[in-house]
N, C-alpha and C positions, 0 to 999 in steps of 0.2 A: 697587271694594271697598265693602262695606256694613258700617258700624260699628253694633253692637248695644249696647243699654244694659241693665244689670242682668241679665246673661246667665248662665244656669245652666251650670256646667261638669260636671254629673253624667255626661254622655255623653262627656266628653273626658278623663276620668281613670279608670284601670282599677280603682281602689278604689271608684268609684261614689259619691264624696263630693259632696253637693249644695251645693258652695260656689258663690258668685256672683262674676262678674267685673263691675266697674263699667262697663267697656266691653270689647267683644270684636270682633275682626276676623280673617278668614281670608285669608291671602295665597297666591296661586297662581303667583307668578313672583318672580324676584330683583328685578325692577324695582319690583313692588308692595311688596316687603319694604323696599327702600331708601327708597321714598317714605314709607311709614308710620313708619319709624324716624326720618326727618328731619322729621316733622310736630311742630312746637312746641306744637300744641294738646294733645298728650298727652305731657307730659314724663316721666311715670312709666309704664314699659312692662314687661310680663312675657311672656317667650317660652315658648310651649307647643308641644311636639312631639306624640308619641303618648300622653303622659300616663301612661306605664307605670312610671316609676321615680320617683314622687313621691307625697307625702302632703299634701293640702291641709288645713291645720288651721284655716283661717278664710277669709272672703271676701277677694277680691283687689281692693284699692282702686287699680286701675290699668287701663291698656289691655292686655288679653291678646291677644297676636298668635299665632294658630295657624298653624304652618308646614305648608303643604300643597303643597309643590313635588314634582312627579311626573316619573318618567322613568328608564329604565335604558339605557345605551348602551355599546357596545364601543369603547374608546379605541385599543387596539393589541393585537396578538396575534402569536404565532409557533406553531411546531408543538407547543411544550410548555406555554406559559402564555398567559394572556389578562388584560388590564387592563380593568376595567369602571368606569364612573362611575355612581353611584347617587344620585339626588336625595334630599334630606333627608326628604321626606314619604312616601317609599316604606315600606310596612310591611316590617319586617325579615324575618319568616318568609316572606311572599309573595315577597320578593326572593330568598331562598334557594331556594325552589321553582323560580323562574325559572332560577337557576344550575344546578340539578340537571337541568332539562329540556334544558339545553345541554351537560350532562356537564362542567361546570366544578366542580372540587373545591377544598375548603379551608374551607367554611362549614358542612358537614353536621353537625358536632358541636354547632353553635349553633342548630340548628333549634328552632322554637317559642318562642324567647325573645320576650317581648312587646315592643311598642314600634316606633318608626320608626327608619330608618337614620341620620338626622341626629343623634340623641342617642347613638348607639353609641360614638363616640369619647370623649364626655364621661366615660362610665363605664368605658371599655375593657371592654366586655361580654365575657363568656366563659362556657364551659360544657364539662364533660367533657374537660378537658385542652387546650382551644383558646381563644385570646383574639383579639379583633379585631386587636391589634397584629401578630399572626402573618401577616396578609394585607394589612394597611394599607399604602397607598402615600402618599397625600396627601389632604388635605381642603380644600375651598374654604369661606370664611366671609365674612360681611359684618361689618366692624368697626362697632360700634354708635355710636361717638363721631362718626364722619364718613361712615358709610355706604359706605366703600370696600371693594372686594373684595380679600381677602388669602388667602394659601395657607399651609398648615402641613404640613411633612414629618413623618415618623414621629418623628424625633429632637426636633423642635420641640414635638410633642404631649406628650412626657415621660410616656409611658404607664407606669403601675404597676398593682398589683393593684386593680382596680375604681377606678382613679384616672388622672388626666391633668392637663395644663396647664389645661384648661377647668374643672376643679373647684377650682383653686388660683389662681395668679397671673392666669389669663385668665377667671376666673369673672365671668359677666354682662357681659363685654366684647365677645363675638362671638356671631354666629348662624351655625351651620354650615349651609351650603346644599347641599353635595354631598360624597360620599366616594368616593375611588378605591381599588379593591381589586385585588390581583394573585392570580389563581387558576390552578390547574393544569388542563390540557386532557387530559393522559395521565399515566401513571405516578403516579397520585394517592397521596399519603401518607395511608394509611388509619390513623386513630388510634383504637384500641380499648383504650387503656391503662386506662380506668376499667372496673372489674369488672362494673358494671351493664350496660354495653354488650355485653360478651362473653357475659354470661348471657342477655341478650335474643336475641343472634344464635344462641347454641346452642339456645335454646328453639325457634327457627324453623329449626333444622338448616342454618344458613348457616356454612360453614367458611371460605370465601374471600369476604368481603363486599366489595361495591363502595360507592361513596359514597352511593348511594340506600339501600342496606341499612342503612348507619350512620345516616343521617338518619331512616329509619323506626323504627329501634331507639330513637333518642333521643326521637322524638315519642311512642312508646309509653310509655317510662319517664316522661317529663314528664307525660303525661296521667294516668298512675296516681298520681303523687306530688303534682302541683300542680293546684289547681282552675282551671277556665276562668273568666277574669275576667268573661265575659259572663253567667255563671251565679252566680258568687260573687265579690264585689268583692275584689281583692287586687292586689299589685304584685310577685308572684313572691317571690323571696328578700328578706326585709325586712332581714336582718342579714348583715354580712360574716362569713366564717369567720376567726376571730382567728389571727394569726401570733405565736408566742411564742418567746422565746430558748431555747437548748438547756438552760440552767440551770433556767429555769422549767419547761420540759417534763419534765426529769428528776424534779423534785418532783411535778409533776402526775401523771405516769404511775405513779409509785411509789404514790401515794394512790388512783389510779383505773386499775388495770392492764388493764381490759377496754376502755378508751376507744379509739375509732378515732383515727387521726392520719395525717398525710402529712408526710414529711420533705421540706422545701423546699431545705435546704442543710445544711452541717455545723453551722451556727449557728442555724437557724430551723426551726420545726415549725408546721404548720397543724392546728388542731383544728376539727372540724365544729361550727359554732354550733348546728345543729339538734339534735345529740346533747346538748350542754350544756343547751339549753332544755328538752328532753324530760326529762333527768335532774332538772331543777329543778321538774318537775311541771306544766309548762305545755302540753304537747301536748293538743290538743282542748279546752282550757279556754275558757270564754266568760263575758264580762261584758256583759250586755245584747246589743247587736248587734256588739260588738267581740270578736274571739276569735282563737285560734290554731288553725290547720287541724288536723283530726283525723288526717291522714295524714302531714303534714310540719310539724314544729314550727318550721321556719325561716320559715314563711309566716303572716303576720297577715292576717285576713280581716274583711270587712264583711258581716254576715249580712243587711243590708238598709238600716237607717237609722242606722248608727253615724256619728258626726261624726269628723272628722279628729283632734280633740282627744282623743276617747275612745280611738282607736286609738293615738295617741301616748302617752297615759297608760299604756296596757297595755305598750307597748314599753319605757318607762322602768322600769316595774315588773319586767319580765323582766331588763333590764340589771342592775338592783340585786340581784336574787336570784341571778343567775348569778355576779356578782362576789362575793357573800357565800358561795356554795356552792363555788366553784372558784378564786377569786382571779384570774379572767380577765375582762377587760373586753371585751364585744362591742359593736360599733358598728353603727348603721343603715347599710344599703347604699343605701336610697332617699333622695331629696332631701326634706328636711322644709321645707315652705313655710309659714312662720309669719306 
């Protein structure tokens, strides 16, 4: 392992923020990870995965440990299902393409989500009606306090909407090293419940889609709506879609009858944050190099040389105005590194 000093993280976060790490090291095995976590010479440590769900607002006065564990293997299978183990450093989308090549179903709706597999459980990532928890079996992690390998079941992960144990009680206490997923081998559950997917399939004259068709539809939709981080710095959806009570929803929809919404339960409704932001006048707006994407108001972007603080200031401004306009508080989905 080579430890670098005053290392730029510009290429290691999808926002393209040119923050510096006081020290930086890349680990390629669990043994290297355990060794560096137990190194008393670097008492302050910061774990970095794919850098896709974070906003760096300042330099990091610590040892940044980049997790680059690679590998995908089949753990068990029968005629109907297969369980795979994916190492934390595997790119999420590339891993999905691997599953599709093997005709393994269950992940196709989450195609093209940026980032690496190891951070997926932290956020309980999801898209187009499917979440990680739907296919999750178990994950392996190194406990930072004593470098021991531990395992977490689905129940122990306490998955919620873009939430998990690792964002709350377990925050900064573990480093996920691999994730096990249970996928279908036949009789795939084709989920086209989101209208955008159906529209894309109909446009391509696909009446009975397979898992590859769904993946390709999702990829096409995301490419139209979301900027490529390699071309325009961003972290995908910056804000969570707010979930409000039935009582609050009834008042909201009375005042805004054309607003889109999703009924979660008899007591809760989800309102698209992108719609709220757009109605507040922020879609396509730009302040210096920090801005809101012109096609999708849910996405904040770095047009080149924005600092993390400038993007965060814009986010707070949006939150304040949406609250003022609609009485609904939206919250960041990305991790704010201050």
